[in-house]
FIKE-658642 format. One record per residue: residue in three letters; x, y, z of N, C-alpha, C, O in turn. Coordinates in Angstrom, 1 decimal, decimal comma. Layout:
# residues N
PT Ala X Y Z X Y Z X Y Z X Y Z
...
# end
This chain:
# residues 235
PT Met -22,7 -15,0 28,1 -21,5 -15,6 28,1 -21,6 -16,3 26,5 -20,8 -16,1 25,6
PT Asn -22,7 -17,1 26,3 -22,5 -17,9 25,2 -22,2 -16,7 23,9 -21,5 -16,9 22,9
PT Arg -22,9 -15,6 24,3 -22,8 -14,6 22,9 -21,7 -14,4 23,0 -21,1 -14,5 21,9
PT Asp -20,5 -14,1 24,3 -19,0 -13,6 24,0 -18,7 -14,6 23,3 -18,6 -14,2 22,2
PT Arg -18,6 -15,8 23,4 -17,9 -17,1 23,3 -18,2 -17,4 21,8 -17,4 -18,0 21,1
PT Ser -19,7 -17,0 21,1 -19,8 -17,2 19,8 -19,3 -15,8 19,0 -19,3 -15,7 17,8
PT Phe -19,0 -14,8 19,7 -18,6 -13,8 18,9 -17,3 -14,1 18,8 -16,8 -14,0 17,7
PT Tyr -16,4 -14,4 20,1 -15,0 -14,5 19,7 -14,6 -15,9 18,5 -13,7 -15,9 17,7
PT Tyr -15,6 -16,9 18,7 -15,4 -17,9 17,6 -15,6 -17,4 16,1 -15,0 -18,0 15,3
PT Val -16,6 -16,4 15,8 -17,2 -15,8 14,9 -16,0 -15,3 14,0 -15,6 -15,9 12,9
PT Phe -15,5 -13,9 14,9 -14,3 -13,1 14,7 -13,3 -13,9 14,5 -12,9 -13,7 13,3
PT Val -12,6 -14,7 15,0 -11,3 -15,4 14,8 -11,6 -16,4 13,6 -10,6 -16,9 13,1
PT Met -13,0 -16,9 13,1 -13,1 -17,8 12,0 -12,8 -16,6 10,8 -12,0 -16,8 9,8
PT Phe -13,5 -15,6 11,1 -13,7 -14,5 10,1 -12,2 -13,9 9,6 -11,9 -13,7 8,4
PT Leu -11,4 -13,7 10,7 -9,7 -13,1 10,6 -9,1 -14,1 10,2 -8,3 -13,7 9,3
PT Phe -9,1 -15,7 10,4 -8,6 -16,6 9,8 -8,7 -16,9 8,2 -7,7 -17,3 7,5
PT Val -9,9 -16,7 7,6 -10,4 -16,7 6,2 -10,1 -15,7 5,5 -9,6 -15,7 4,4
PT Thr -10,2 -15,0 6,1 -9,6 -13,3 5,4 -8,4 -13,4 5,2 -8,0 -13,2 4,1
PT Cys -7,5 -13,7 6,2 -6,0 -13,6 6,0 -5,8 -14,8 5,1 -4,9 -14,5 4,4
PT Tyr -6,2 -15,8 4,9 -5,6 -16,8 3,9 -6,4 -16,7 3,1 -5,7 -17,1 2,2
PT Thr -7,5 -16,3 2,4 -7,7 -15,9 1,1 -7,0 -14,4 0,5 -6,9 -14,2 -0,7
PT Thr -6,6 -13,6 1,6 -5,7 -12,7 1,2 -4,7 -13,0 0,6 -4,4 -12,5 -0,5
PT Cys -3,9 -14,0 1,3 -2,5 -14,5 0,6 -2,7 -15,4 -0,4 -1,7 -15,6 -1,1
PT Tyr -3,6 -16,0 -0,7 -3,6 -16,3 -2,2 -3,6 -15,4 -2,9 -2,6 -15,4 -3,8
PT Ile -4,6 -14,4 -3,0 -4,1 -13,2 -3,7 -3,1 -12,9 -4,1 -2,7 -13,1 -5,3
PT Leu -2,5 -12,4 -3,0 -0,9 -12,1 -3,0 0,0 -13,1 -3,4 1,2 -12,9 -3,3
PT Ser -0,3 -14,1 -3,8 0,6 -15,3 -3,8 0,9 -15,2 -5,4 1,9 -15,6 -5,9
PT Asn -0,3 -14,4 -6,1 0,0 -14,2 -7,5 0,9 -13,1 -7,9 1,3 -12,9 -9,0
PT Arg 1,3 -12,4 -6,9 3,0 -11,6 -7,2 4,0 -12,3 -6,9 3,8 -13,3 -6,1
PT Ile 5,1 -12,3 -7,3 6,6 -12,5 -7,2 6,8 -11,5 -6,8 6,3 -10,6 -7,5
PT Ile 7,6 -11,0 -5,5 8,7 -10,6 -5,3 10,2 -10,8 -5,0 10,5 -11,9 -4,5
PT Gln 11,3 -10,0 -5,2 12,7 -10,2 -5,3 13,1 -9,6 -4,3 12,6 -8,5 -4,0
PT Phe 14,3 -10,1 -3,4 14,9 -9,6 -2,2 16,4 -10,5 -2,3 16,5 -11,7 -2,1
PT Gly 17,3 -9,6 -2,5 18,5 -10,5 -1,9 19,2 -11,7 -2,9 20,1 -12,5 -2,7
PT Gly 18,5 -11,4 -3,8 18,9 -12,6 -4,9 18,0 -13,6 -5,2 18,1 -14,5 -6,0
PT Leu 16,8 -13,4 -3,8 16,0 -14,8 -3,9 14,5 -14,3 -4,5 14,3 -13,1 -4,6
PT Leu 13,6 -15,2 -4,7 12,3 -14,9 -4,8 11,1 -15,5 -4,0 10,9 -16,6 -3,5
PT Ala 10,3 -14,4 -3,9 9,2 -15,3 -2,9 7,8 -14,5 -3,4 7,8 -13,3 -3,6
PT Thr 7,0 -15,1 -3,5 5,8 -14,7 -3,4 4,9 -13,5 -2,1 4,7 -13,5 -0,9
PT Ala 4,6 -12,7 -2,9 4,2 -11,2 -1,9 3,2 -11,9 -0,8 2,7 -11,0 -0,1
PT Ser 2,8 -13,1 -0,4 2,0 -13,5 0,8 2,9 -14,2 1,8 2,4 -14,6 2,8
PT Ala 4,4 -14,4 1,4 5,1 -14,7 2,5 5,5 -14,6 3,7 5,9 -15,5 4,4
PT Met 5,4 -12,9 4,1 5,5 -12,7 5,5 4,1 -12,6 6,1 4,1 -12,7 7,4
PT Val 2,9 -12,6 5,4 1,6 -12,9 6,0 1,5 -14,1 6,4 1,5 -14,5 7,6
PT Tyr 1,4 -14,7 5,5 1,0 -16,1 5,4 1,0 -17,2 7,0 0,1 -17,7 7,6
PT Pro 2,7 -17,1 7,5 2,4 -17,4 8,6 1,7 -17,0 9,8 1,8 -17,4 10,9
PT Leu 0,6 -15,9 9,3 -0,2 -15,4 10,6 -1,4 -16,5 10,7 -1,9 -16,8 11,8
PT Thr -1,7 -16,9 9,7 -2,6 -18,1 9,4 -2,3 -19,1 10,5 -3,3 -19,6 11,1
PT Tyr -0,8 -19,5 10,8 -0,6 -20,7 11,5 -0,5 -20,2 13,2 -0,4 -21,0 14,1
PT Phe -0,6 -18,9 13,3 -0,4 -18,2 14,5 -2,0 -18,4 14,8 -2,3 -19,0 15,8
PT Ile -2,9 -17,8 14,0 -4,3 -17,6 14,5 -4,9 -19,0 15,1 -5,6 -19,1 16,1
PT Ser -4,4 -20,5 14,0 -5,3 -21,6 14,3 -4,2 -22,3 15,6 -4,7 -23,4 15,9
PT Val -3,2 -22,0 16,2 -2,7 -22,4 17,3 -3,5 -21,9 18,2 -4,1 -22,7 18,8
PT Leu -3,7 -20,2 18,5 -4,3 -19,6 19,4 -6,2 -20,1 19,4 -7,1 -20,1 20,2
PT Phe -6,3 -20,3 18,2 -7,9 -21,1 18,1 -7,9 -22,3 18,7 -8,9 -22,6 19,3
PT Tyr -6,7 -23,3 18,6 -6,6 -24,6 19,2 -6,6 -24,2 20,6 -7,6 -24,6 21,2
PT Glu -5,7 -23,6 21,2 -5,9 -23,5 22,6 -7,3 -23,6 23,0 -7,9 -24,5 23,6
PT Arg -7,7 -22,6 22,6 -9,1 -22,4 23,2 -10,5 -23,2 22,7 -11,6 -23,2 23,3
PT Tyr -10,2 -23,9 21,5 -11,2 -24,7 21,1 -11,2 -26,4 21,0 -12,2 -27,1 21,0
PT Gly -9,9 -26,7 21,0 -9,2 -27,9 20,7 -9,1 -28,3 19,4 -9,4 -27,6 18,5
PT Lys -8,8 -29,4 19,1 -8,0 -29,9 17,9 -8,9 -29,8 16,6 -8,8 -29,1 15,6
PT Asn -10,3 -31,1 17,1 -11,2 -30,6 16,1 -11,9 -29,7 15,9 -12,3 -29,7 14,7
PT Arg -12,4 -28,5 16,6 -12,6 -27,2 15,9 -11,7 -26,9 15,2 -12,0 -26,7 14,1
PT Thr -10,3 -26,8 15,6 -9,3 -26,1 15,0 -9,5 -26,7 13,3 -9,3 -25,9 12,4
PT Phe -9,7 -28,1 13,2 -9,6 -28,8 11,9 -10,7 -28,0 11,3 -10,5 -27,3 10,3
PT Glu -11,9 -28,1 11,8 -13,2 -27,5 11,4 -12,9 -26,3 10,8 -13,4 -26,3 9,6
PT Leu -12,3 -25,3 11,0 -11,7 -24,0 10,9 -10,6 -24,0 10,0 -10,3 -23,0 9,3
PT Val -10,0 -24,9 9,9 -9,2 -25,0 8,0 -9,9 -25,1 7,3 -9,7 -24,3 6,4
PT Asp -11,2 -26,3 7,2 -11,8 -26,9 6,1 -12,9 -25,7 5,9 -13,4 -25,6 4,8
PT Phe -13,2 -24,8 6,8 -13,7 -23,7 6,5 -12,9 -22,7 5,4 -13,6 -22,4 4,4
PT Ala -11,9 -22,3 5,5 -10,8 -21,6 5,0 -10,7 -22,3 3,5 -10,9 -21,7 2,5
PT Val -10,5 -23,5 3,7 -10,5 -24,1 2,3 -11,6 -24,1 1,3 -11,4 -23,9 0,1
PT Cys -12,9 -24,2 2,2 -14,0 -24,1 1,1 -14,2 -22,6 0,8 -14,6 -22,3 -0,4
PT Ser -13,9 -21,6 1,7 -13,8 -20,2 1,1 -13,0 -19,9 0,1 -13,6 -19,2 -0,7
PT Leu -11,9 -20,3 -0,2 -10,8 -20,3 -1,0 -11,7 -20,7 -2,4 -12,0 -19,9 -3,3
PT Val -11,9 -22,1 -2,1 -12,7 -22,4 -3,4 -13,6 -21,5 -4,4 -13,4 -21,2 -5,6
PT Phe -14,7 -21,3 -3,4 -15,6 -20,5 -3,8 -14,9 -19,1 -4,3 -15,1 -18,8 -5,5
PT Met -14,3 -18,5 -3,6 -13,8 -17,6 -4,2 -13,0 -17,5 -5,3 -13,0 -16,4 -5,8
PT Gly -12,4 -18,4 -5,9 -11,5 -18,9 -6,9 -12,8 -19,0 -8,1 -12,7 -18,7 -9,3
PT Val -13,6 -19,3 -7,7 -14,8 -20,2 -8,6 -15,5 -18,5 -9,4 -15,9 -18,2 -10,5
PT Leu -15,5 -17,6 -8,2 -16,1 -16,5 -8,8 -15,1 -15,3 -9,4 -15,4 -14,5 -10,3
PT Phe -13,8 -15,4 -8,7 -12,8 -15,0 -9,7 -12,5 -15,6 -11,0 -11,9 -14,9 -11,8
PT Ala -12,8 -16,7 -11,3 -12,3 -17,3 -12,8 -14,0 -16,8 -13,7 -14,0 -16,6 -14,9
PT Phe -15,3 -16,7 -12,6 -16,4 -16,3 -13,7 -16,2 -14,7 -13,7 -17,0 -14,2 -14,5
PT Ala -15,7 -14,1 -13,3 -15,7 -12,6 -13,2 -14,3 -12,3 -14,6 -14,2 -11,4 -15,4
PT Ser -13,6 -13,5 -14,4 -12,9 -13,0 -15,4 -13,0 -13,3 -16,6 -12,2 -12,9 -17,5
PT Ser -14,1 -13,9 -16,8 -14,5 -14,4 -18,3 -15,3 -13,2 -19,1 -15,4 -13,3 -20,3
PT Phe -15,6 -12,2 -18,5 -16,4 -11,3 -19,0 -15,0 -9,8 -19,3 -15,3 -8,7 -19,6
PT Asp -13,7 -10,4 -19,1 -12,7 -9,6 -19,4 -13,1 -8,0 -18,5 -13,3 -6,9 -19,0
PT Val -13,1 -8,2 -17,5 -13,3 -6,8 -16,3 -12,0 -6,6 -16,1 -11,7 -5,6 -15,4
PT Tyr -11,0 -7,4 -16,6 -9,8 -6,5 -15,9 -8,6 -6,0 -16,8 -7,8 -6,9 -17,1
PT Asn -8,3 -4,9 -17,2 -7,2 -4,7 -18,5 -6,1 -5,0 -18,4 -5,7 -5,3 -17,2
PT Glu -5,1 -5,2 -19,4 -3,7 -5,6 -19,1 -3,0 -4,0 -18,7 -1,9 -3,9 -18,1
PT Val -3,6 -3,0 -19,0 -3,1 -1,9 -18,4 -2,8 -1,8 -17,0 -1,8 -1,2 -16,6
PT Asp -3,8 -2,4 -16,1 -3,9 -1,8 -14,6 -3,1 -3,0 -13,9 -2,7 -2,7 -12,7
PT Gly -2,7 -4,5 -14,5 -1,9 -5,4 -14,4 -2,9 -6,0 -13,1 -2,4 -6,6 -12,3
PT Leu -4,1 -5,8 -13,0 -4,7 -6,8 -11,9 -5,0 -8,1 -12,3 -5,2 -9,1 -11,5
PT Glu -5,1 -8,0 -13,8 -5,2 -9,7 -14,3 -4,4 -10,6 -13,4 -4,9 -11,5 -12,7
PT Lys -3,0 -10,1 -13,4 -2,4 -11,0 -12,8 -2,6 -11,5 -11,2 -1,9 -12,4 -10,6
PT Ile -3,5 -10,7 -10,6 -3,9 -11,2 -9,5 -5,3 -11,5 -9,3 -5,5 -12,2 -8,3
PT Phe -6,3 -11,3 -10,0 -7,4 -11,6 -9,7 -7,6 -12,8 -10,8 -8,6 -13,5 -10,5
PT Asn -6,9 -13,2 -12,3 -7,2 -14,0 -12,8 -6,6 -15,8 -12,0 -5,5 -16,2 -11,6
PT Thr -7,8 -16,2 -12,1 -7,2 -17,6 -11,4 -6,8 -18,7 -12,0 -7,4 -19,4 -12,8
PT Asp -5,4 -19,0 -11,6 -4,9 -20,1 -11,9 -5,2 -21,2 -11,1 -5,1 -20,9 -9,9
PT Phe -5,7 -22,5 -11,4 -6,2 -23,3 -10,5 -5,2 -24,3 -9,9 -5,5 -25,0 -8,9
PT Arg -4,0 -24,4 -10,6 -2,7 -25,1 -10,4 -2,3 -24,5 -9,2 -2,0 -25,2 -8,2
PT Val -2,4 -23,1 -9,1 -1,9 -22,5 -7,7 -2,5 -22,7 -7,0 -2,1 -23,2 -6,0
PT Leu -4,0 -22,2 -7,2 -5,2 -22,5 -6,2 -4,7 -24,0 -5,1 -4,4 -24,1 -4,0
PT Val -4,9 -24,9 -6,2 -5,2 -26,3 -6,0 -3,5 -26,5 -4,8 -3,7 -27,0 -3,6
PT Ser -2,4 -26,3 -5,1 -1,3 -26,3 -4,9 -1,4 -25,5 -3,5 -0,9 -25,9 -2,5
PT Ser -2,0 -24,1 -3,5 -2,2 -23,7 -2,0 -2,8 -24,5 -1,0 -2,4 -24,8 0,2
PT Met -4,1 -24,9 -2,0 -5,1 -26,0 -1,0 -3,7 -26,7 0,0 -3,2 -26,6 1,2
PT Val -3,5 -27,5 -1,2 -2,7 -28,8 -0,8 -1,6 -28,4 0,3 -1,7 -28,9 1,4
PT Gly -0,7 -27,5 0,0 0,1 -26,8 1,3 -0,6 -26,5 2,6 -0,4 -27,1 3,7
PT Phe -1,4 -25,6 2,3 -2,3 -25,1 3,5 -2,6 -26,5 4,3 -1,9 -26,8 5,3
PT Ile -3,6 -27,5 3,8 -4,1 -28,4 4,7 -3,1 -29,2 5,2 -3,3 -29,5 6,4
PT Val -2,1 -29,8 4,6 -1,0 -30,4 5,0 0,0 -29,8 6,2 0,6 -30,3 7,1
PT Gly 0,1 -28,5 5,8 1,1 -27,8 6,8 0,2 -27,6 8,4 0,6 -28,0 9,5
PT Gln -1,1 -27,0 7,9 -2,1 -26,9 9,3 -2,2 -28,0 10,2 -2,3 -28,1 11,4
PT Tyr -2,2 -29,2 9,1 -2,3 -30,5 10,3 -1,3 -31,0 10,6 -1,4 -32,0 11,4
PT Ile -0,1 -30,8 10,2 1,4 -31,3 10,9 1,2 -29,9 11,9 1,7 -30,1 13,0
PT Leu 0,7 -28,8 11,8 1,2 -27,8 12,9 0,7 -28,3 14,5 1,3 -28,4 15,6
PT Ile -0,9 -28,4 13,8 -1,6 -28,8 15,1 -1,8 -30,1 15,7 -2,5 -30,3 16,7
PT Arg -1,0 -31,0 15,1 -0,9 -32,3 15,4 0,6 -32,3 16,3 0,6 -33,0 17,2
PT Leu 1,7 -31,6 16,0 2,9 -31,4 16,1 2,8 -30,7 17,6 3,4 -31,1 18,6
PT Tyr 2,0 -29,8 17,6 2,0 -28,9 18,5 0,9 -29,3 19,9 1,2 -28,8 21,1
PT Asp -0,1 -30,1 19,6 -0,6 -30,7 20,4 0,2 -32,1 21,3 0,1 -32,6 22,4
PT Phe 1,1 -32,6 20,1 1,9 -33,9 20,8 3,1 -33,1 21,3 3,9 -33,8 21,9
PT Leu 3,4 -31,9 21,3 4,9 -31,5 22,2 4,1 -31,2 23,6 4,5 -31,9 24,6
PT Gly 3,2 -30,5 23,7 2,4 -30,0 24,8 4,0 -29,6 25,8 4,4 -30,5 26,6
PT Gly 4,5 -29,0 25,8 5,4 -28,1 26,9 5,2 -26,6 27,0 4,2 -26,0 27,5
PT Lys 6,4 -26,2 26,5 6,4 -24,8 26,6 5,9 -24,3 25,3 6,3 -24,6 24,2
PT Lys 4,8 -23,3 25,6 4,1 -22,8 24,5 5,0 -22,0 23,3 4,8 -22,4 22,2
PT Gly 5,8 -21,0 23,5 6,1 -20,5 22,5 7,3 -21,2 21,9 7,7 -20,6 20,9
PT Phe 7,9 -22,4 22,2 8,7 -23,0 21,9 8,3 -24,1 21,2 8,8 -24,6 20,2
PT Asp 7,4 -24,2 21,9 6,4 -25,5 20,6 5,8 -24,9 19,4 5,8 -25,5 18,3
PT Phe 5,3 -23,9 19,4 5,0 -23,5 18,5 5,9 -23,0 17,5 5,5 -23,0 16,3
PT Leu 7,1 -22,6 17,8 8,2 -22,1 16,9 8,9 -23,4 16,5 9,6 -23,4 15,5
PT Ile 8,8 -24,6 17,3 9,1 -25,8 16,5 7,8 -26,3 15,4 7,9 -26,4 14,1
PT Ala 7,1 -26,5 16,0 5,7 -26,9 15,1 5,8 -26,0 13,7 6,1 -26,5 12,6
PT Gly 5,6 -24,7 13,9 5,5 -24,0 13,0 6,8 -23,7 11,7 6,8 -23,2 10,5
PT Val 7,7 -24,0 12,3 9,0 -24,3 11,3 8,8 -25,5 10,8 8,6 -25,3 9,6
PT Ile 8,8 -26,7 11,0 8,6 -27,9 10,5 7,3 -28,0 9,3 7,3 -28,4 8,1
PT Ala 6,4 -27,3 10,1 5,3 -27,2 8,9 5,1 -26,2 8,1 4,4 -26,4 7,1
PT Ile 5,9 -24,9 8,4 6,2 -24,0 7,3 6,9 -24,7 6,0 6,5 -24,5 4,8
PT Thr 7,9 -25,4 6,3 8,9 -25,6 5,6 8,2 -26,7 4,5 8,4 -26,5 3,3
PT Ile 7,6 -27,7 4,8 6,8 -28,6 4,1 5,7 -28,2 3,5 5,2 -29,0 2,7
PT Asp 5,1 -27,0 3,6 4,1 -26,1 3,3 4,4 -25,4 2,0 3,8 -25,5 1,0
PT Ser 5,5 -24,7 2,5 6,3 -24,0 1,3 6,8 -24,8 0,3 6,2 -24,6 -0,8
PT Phe 7,8 -25,7 0,4 8,3 -26,5 -0,7 6,6 -27,1 -1,5 6,3 -26,8 -2,7
PT Leu 5,9 -27,7 -0,9 4,7 -28,3 -1,6 4,2 -27,2 -2,3 3,9 -27,3 -3,5
PT Phe 4,1 -26,3 -1,7 3,1 -24,9 -2,6 3,9 -24,7 -4,1 3,4 -24,9 -5,2
PT Val 5,3 -24,3 -3,8 6,1 -23,8 -4,7 6,4 -25,1 -5,9 6,5 -24,8 -7,1
PT Phe 6,6 -26,2 -5,5 6,8 -27,5 -6,1 5,9 -27,6 -7,2 6,1 -27,4 -8,4
PT Leu 4,5 -28,0 -6,4 3,3 -28,2 -7,0 2,5 -27,1 -8,2 1,8 -27,3 -9,2
PT Gly 3,0 -25,8 -7,4 2,5 -24,8 -8,3 3,0 -24,2 -9,2 2,3 -23,3 -9,8
PT Tyr 4,6 -24,6 -9,4 5,3 -23,6 -10,7 6,0 -24,3 -11,4 6,2 -23,9 -12,6
PT Ile 6,6 -25,9 -10,8 7,4 -26,6 -11,3 7,1 -27,1 -13,1 6,0 -27,6 -13,3
PT Gly 7,7 -26,9 -13,8 6,9 -26,9 -15,1 6,7 -25,7 -16,1 7,1 -25,7 -17,2
PT Ser 6,0 -24,6 -15,2 6,1 -23,3 -15,7 6,9 -22,5 -15,9 6,9 -21,7 -16,9
PT Ile 7,7 -22,6 -15,1 9,3 -21,9 -15,0 10,1 -23,0 -14,9 9,9 -24,2 -14,9
PT Ser 11,7 -22,2 -14,7 12,7 -23,1 -15,1 13,0 -23,6 -13,5 12,6 -22,9 -12,6
PT Phe 13,8 -25,2 -13,1 13,9 -25,3 -11,9 14,6 -24,7 -11,4 14,5 -24,6 -10,2
PT Lys 15,7 -24,2 -12,2 16,5 -23,1 -10,9 15,6 -21,7 -10,3 15,8 -21,1 -9,3
PT Glu 14,6 -21,5 -11,1 13,5 -20,4 -10,3 12,9 -21,1 -9,6 13,2 -20,8 -8,5
PT Val 12,1 -22,0 -9,6 11,6 -22,9 -8,7 12,0 -23,0 -7,5 11,4 -22,6 -6,5
PT Leu 13,6 -23,6 -7,5 14,4 -23,7 -6,2 14,6 -22,4 -5,5 14,5 -22,3 -4,2
PT Thr 14,8 -21,3 -6,5 15,2 -20,1 -5,6 13,9 -19,5 -5,0 13,8 -18,8 -4,0
PT Leu 12,7 -20,0 -6,1 11,2 -19,4 -5,3 11,0 -20,0 -4,1 10,7 -19,2 -3,2
PT Ala 11,2 -21,6 -3,9 10,9 -22,4 -2,8 11,8 -21,9 -1,6 11,3 -21,9 -0,5
PT Thr 13,3 -21,6 -1,8 14,1 -20,9 -0,8 13,7 -19,7 -0,5 13,7 -19,6 0,7
PT Gly 13,2 -18,5 -1,1 13,2 -17,6 -0,6 11,4 -17,4 -0,1 11,0 -16,5 0,7
PT Gln 10,7 -18,2 -0,6 9,4 -18,5 0,0 9,5 -18,8 1,5 8,8 -18,2 2,3
PT Tyr 10,3 -19,9 1,8 10,6 -20,8 3,0 11,7 -19,9 4,1 11,8 -20,1 5,4
PT Ala 12,4 -19,1 3,3 13,0 -18,1 4,5 12,2 -16,9 4,6 12,8 -16,1 5,4
PT Leu 11,1 -16,6 4,1 10,7 -15,2 4,9 9,4 -16,1 5,9 8,8 -15,5 6,8
PT Asn 9,1 -17,1 5,5 7,9 -17,8 6,3 8,4 -18,1 7,4 7,6 -18,0 8,3
PT Val 9,8 -18,6 7,9 10,8 -18,8 9,1 10,8 -17,8 9,5 10,1 -17,8 10,5
PT Val 11,2 -16,7 9,2 11,5 -15,3 9,5 10,3 -14,8 10,6 10,5 -14,4 11,7
PT Ala 8,7 -15,0 9,9 7,7 -14,6 10,1 7,2 -15,4 11,7 6,8 -14,8 12,7
PT Ile 7,6 -16,6 11,4 7,1 -17,8 12,3 8,0 -17,5 13,4 7,7 -18,0 14,5
PT Ile 9,3 -16,9 13,3 9,7 -16,8 14,5 9,6 -15,3 15,3 9,7 -15,2 16,5
PT Val 9,4 -14,3 14,5 8,4 -13,1 15,3 7,2 -13,3 15,9 6,7 -12,6 16,8
PT Tyr 6,5 -14,4 15,2 5,1 -14,6 16,0 5,6 -15,4 17,3 4,8 -15,2 18,2
PT Ala 6,4 -16,0 17,6 6,9 -17,0 18,2 7,2 -16,2 19,4 6,8 -16,6 20,5
PT Leu 8,0 -14,7 19,1 8,2 -14,2 20,2 7,1 -13,6 21,3 7,1 -13,4 22,5
PT Cys 6,3 -13,3 20,2 4,9 -12,6 20,8 3,9 -13,5 21,5 2,9 -13,1 22,1
PT Phe 4,5 -14,9 21,2 3,3 -15,9 21,3 3,1 -16,4 22,8 2,1 -17,2 23,0
PT Asn 4,0 -16,1 23,9 3,7 -16,4 25,1 2,9 -15,7 25,6 1,9 -16,2 25,9
PT Ser 3,3 -13,9 25,8 2,5 -13,6 26,5 0,7 -13,6 25,9 -0,2 -13,8 26,6
PT Ile 0,6 -13,3 24,6 -0,7 -13,7 24,3 -1,2 -14,9 24,4 -2,4 -15,1 24,4
PT Ile -0,5 -15,8 24,4 -0,9 -17,4 25,0 -1,4 -17,2 26,2 -2,4 -17,9 26,4
PT Thr -1,0 -16,5 27,1 -1,3 -16,4 28,9 -2,5 -15,7 29,0 -3,3 -15,9 30,0
PT Thr -2,7 -14,9 28,2 -3,9 -14,0 28,0 -5,0 -14,5 27,8 -6,0 -14,4 28,6
PT Leu -4,9 -15,2 26,7 -6,2 -16,0 26,0 -6,4 -17,5 27,1 -7,5 -18,0 27,1
PT Leu -5,4 -18,1 27,7 -6,0 -19,2 28,8 -6,5 -18,7 30,2 -7,0 -19,5 31,0
PT Gln -6,1 -17,1 30,6 -6,5 -16,8 31,5 -8,1 -16,4 31,3 -9,0 -16,6 32,2
PT Thr -8,3 -15,8 30,1 -9,7 -15,5 29,6 -10,7 -16,8 29,6 -11,9 -16,8 29,8
PT Lys -9,7 -18,0 29,4 -10,6 -19,0 29,2 -11,5 -19,9 30,4 -12,6 -20,3 30,6
PT Glu -10,0 -19,9 31,1 -10,2 -19,9 32,5 -11,2 -19,2 33,7 -11,7 -19,7 34,7
PT Ala -11,4 -18,0 33,1 -12,4 -17,0 33,8 -13,7 -17,5 33,2 -14,6 -17,8 34,0
PT Asp -13,9 -17,8 31,8 -15,1 -18,3 31,1 -15,5 -20,0 31,7 -16,6 -20,5 31,9
PT Glu -14,7 -20,3 31,9 -15,1 -22,0 32,4 -15,4 -21,7 33,7 -16,3 -22,2 34,2
PT Lys -14,6 -20,7 34,5 -15,3 -20,4 36,1 -16,8 -19,8 36,1 -17,6 -20,0 37,0
PT Glu -17,0 -19,1 35,0 -18,4 -18,4 35,2 -19,8 -19,6 34,7 -21,0 -19,6 34,9
PT Val -18,9 -20,5 33,9 -20,1 -21,2 33,2 -20,0 -22,5 34,3 -20,8 -23,4 34,1
PT Lys -19,1 -22,6 35,2 -19,5 -23,8 36,2 -20,1 -22,8 37,3 -21,2 -23,3 37,7
PT Lys -19,9 -21,7 37,7 -20,9 -21,4 38,5 -22,3 -20,9 38,3 -22,9 -20,5 39,3
PT Ala -22,9 -20,9 36,9 -24,2 -20,6 36,3 -24,8 -22,0 36,1 -26,0 -22,1 36,0
PT Glu -23,9 -23,7 36,0 -24,4 -24,4 36,2 -24,7 -24,9 38,0 -25,6 -25,6 38,5
PT Thr -23,7 -24,5 38,4 -23,8 -24,6 39,9 -25,5 -24,2 40,8 -26,2 -24,7 41,7
PT Lys -25,6 -23,1 39,9 -26,9 -21,8 40,2 -28,1 -22,9 39,7 -28,9 -23,4 40,4
PT Lys -28,0 -23,2 38,6 -29,0 -24,1 37,9 -29,5 -25,6 38,6 -30,6 -26,1 38,6
PT Val -28,3 -25,9 39,2 -28,9 -27,2 40,0 -29,0 -26,8 41,4 -29,5 -27,6 42,1
PT Ser -28,7 -26,1 41,7 -29,1 -25,4 43,2 -30,6 -25,3 43,2 -31,4 -25,9 43,9
PT Ala -30,9 -24,3 41,9 -32,3 -23,8 42,0 -33,4 -25,2 41,8 -34,5 -25,2 42,2
PT Lys -32,7 -26,3 41,0 -33,6 -27,3 40,3 -33,7 -28,2 42,1 -34,7 -28,8 42,4
PT Thr -32,9 -28,2 42,5 -32,6 -28,8 43,9 -33,5 -28,3 44,8 -34,1 -29,0 45,6
PT Thr -33,7 -27,2 44,8 -35,0 -26,2 45,7 -36,0 -26,2 45,4 -37,0 -26,3 46,1
PT Thr -36,1 -26,1 44,1 -37,3 -26,3 43,9 -37,9 -27,8 44,0 -39,2 -27,8 44,0
PT Ala -37,5 -29,0 44,0 -37,4 -30,1 43,9 -37,9 -30,4 45,6 -38,6 -31,3 46,0
PT Lys -37,3 -29,7 46,2 -37,5 -30,0 48,0 -38,7 -29,2 47,8 -39,7 -29,9 48,2
PT Lys -39,0 -28,1 47,4 -40,4 -27,3 48,0 -41,2 -28,2 47,3 -42,1 -28,5 48,1
PT Thr -41,4 -29,0 46,0 -42,2 -29,7 45,7 -42,8 -31,0 46,7 -43,9 -31,3 47,0
PT Thr -41,6 -31,6 46,9 -41,4 -32,6 47,8 -42,5 -32,1 49,3 -43,6 -32,7 49,5
PT Lys -42,1 -31,3 50,1 -42,7 -30,5 51,0 -44,1 -30,3 50,4 -45,0 -30,8 51,1
PT Thr -44,5 -29,8 49,6 -46,0 -29,4 49,0 -46,9 -30,6 48,8 -48,1 -30,6 49,2
PT Thr -46,0 -31,7 48,1 -46,7 -32,9 48,3 -47,0 -33,8 49,6 -47,9 -34,6 49,7
PT Lys -46,0 -33,6 50,5 -45,9 -34,0 51,8 -47,3 -33,7 52,6 -48,1 -34,5 53,1
PT Lys -47,2 -32,1 52,6 -48,3 -31,3 53,3 -49,6 -31,8 52,6 -50,6 -32,1 53,3
PT Ala -49,7 -31,9 51,3 -50,9 -31,9 50,8 -51,5 -33,5 51,2 -52,6 -33,8 51,4
PT Lys -50,4 -34,3 51,2 -50,9 -35,5 51,8 -51,5 -36,1 53,1 -52,3 -37,0 53,4
PT Glu -50,3 -34,8 54,1 -51,0 -34,9 55,5 -52,2 -34,2 55,5 -53,1 -34,7 56,2
PT Asp -52,5 -33,4 54,9 -54,1 -32,8 54,8 -55,1 -33,6 54,5 -56,2 -33,5 55,0
PT Lys -54,8 -34,4 53,6 -55,8 -35,5 53,4 -56,0 -36,2 54,4 -56,8 -37,1 54,3
# end
């Protein structure tokens, strides 16, 4: 049982960190749609919100904040590695990879700030609402992703591109993120129900195991007491 819980914990952590770091890489590419701009990570990034709330439902608030901290540390480490690799001119301008893998520390910092603030608001607000799971995720997710999106774009790009482009980018980023949150919210109830059922089953098995241990200890104690009494009577 402990092994199963540990596997789930590590797997979700791996999934969460991979998703977040991949989103940072994709955020170095800007796409255009319907006259709006957005980073290539816009539709993928809200998946981190979805995963963190599922993780919260199983492990609670404190563990979820630990998960967020771990993801941020992983991104910092990845940025340092990219910066080190790019110093050797390993990417040629012909293949275009330098636009993806060359670390822009301003974008990196703005990504972390937006991510930390957004995740904190998401979990706190979701925990506060505590009503209908899918609806709570939708409300908390939209509010958090709004603040996250505008923080990321304004901190990362204002001054390097025109204010009009920044506003267009922030609007496009926000629009795609909200669409993704709505899609995830539609799937939320069915997934969270399954997750909570699994959690309840795990807790029941843990309680059974603990009850067996207590009964075994009680039986052993009774046997020891009987043996002691018998030994005294024999004397």
